[in-house]
C-alpha positions, 0 to 999 in steps of 0.5 A: 686576874680573870680572863677578859672576854668581850662578854664581860664588857660593861660599856660598849666601844665608841664605834657602837651606839651610845647608851647615854647615862646622863643628859646635858643641860640646855645651853645657857647664854652666859656660861660660868667657870672659875677664873682660878682653879680653886673652889674659892676663886672668882667667877667670871662669865664666858659667852660663846659668840654665836653669829646671827643665824639665817639658817644657813650652813655657813653660820652653823659652821662659824658657830661650831668653830667659835665654840671649839676655840672657846672650849680649847681656850678653857682647856688651856688651864690644864696646861698651866695648872700644876698638880697639887700633890707635887706642889704640896711636896715643894717640887719646883717646876711640878708637872701640869694636869695636861702633862699627867694626862698626856703620859697616861695616853702614851701608856694606853698607846703602848700597853700590851693587848688585852682581850676585850679592851678597846685601846682607842677608847682607853686613849680617849678616856686618858685624855678626858679623865681629868678634864673637869680640873680645867675649872675646879682645879686639882682637888687632892685628899689633903684639901679635905673635900669629901669624895661625893662633893669632889665628884659633884663639882667635877660633874658640874664643871664637865657639863659646863665645859660641854656647854662651851663646846656647844653640845652635840656628839663630841660633848656626848662622847666626852661625857660618856668617857668621863662618867665611865671612868668616874664610875670605874664602869668598864674594863677600859676604865679599870685599865685607865684608873691603873694608868692614873696610879702608875703615872703618879708613882712613876712621876714620884720616882722621877721626882725622888731622883731629881730632888733627893726626896722620899715620897713614900705617901704616893707609893703607900696610897696606891699599894694593892689597888691595881686592878689589871695585870698590866697595872700590877706589873708596871707598878711592880717594876717601878717599885723595884727600881725605887728600891734600887734607887733608895739603896744606892742613895744610902751607900 
């Protein structure tokens, strides 16, 4: 891997001014999201409760608090929606989307330093990279949804979630991070995308051990696709442990 220098950075860290790549739509009165996290689910309306405004700061604060709780309530679905790849493999008690993102955040926290990489940005990116799945659910290759359509659905869901949050600087930050990850547009995005794959094969290894399964497809689909030295070394360690585990099982 080439030496990373600050000059190679594509996207600036969050302590520098944003260079926005997209703009959010104007908030609408009625915000729609899916009742169940699948494309065919029933649509229900959610209205952010905004108190009568007399121009006072207390009213603005109340509106902000209400929007924050609305947003967090919507994000609850990340805690309850199971990752479909494991469901398809018949894993009982499969991890949730939030479980996956949490361990990725820990990966960003404990990973060794890389020149030019903003660790805090990586942690934030790991937290938000699958956030749109609160609305669209976990779309996997087995669903047959084209990559472009998957991205379109998720971007629309993200915009809707930012409307629920009430827009503003935090919504812009979430959008910036999500787009950067989606477009693999920075060194931080390279690393977090590696964490996404590393977390998946580590979970596969754990499920193989717990359930006596062989989950080859998760290891095959990620082989040779790691972009960073950290991702490559962690994946190699997981594969080494897997080979040892499978060998011991055959004895």
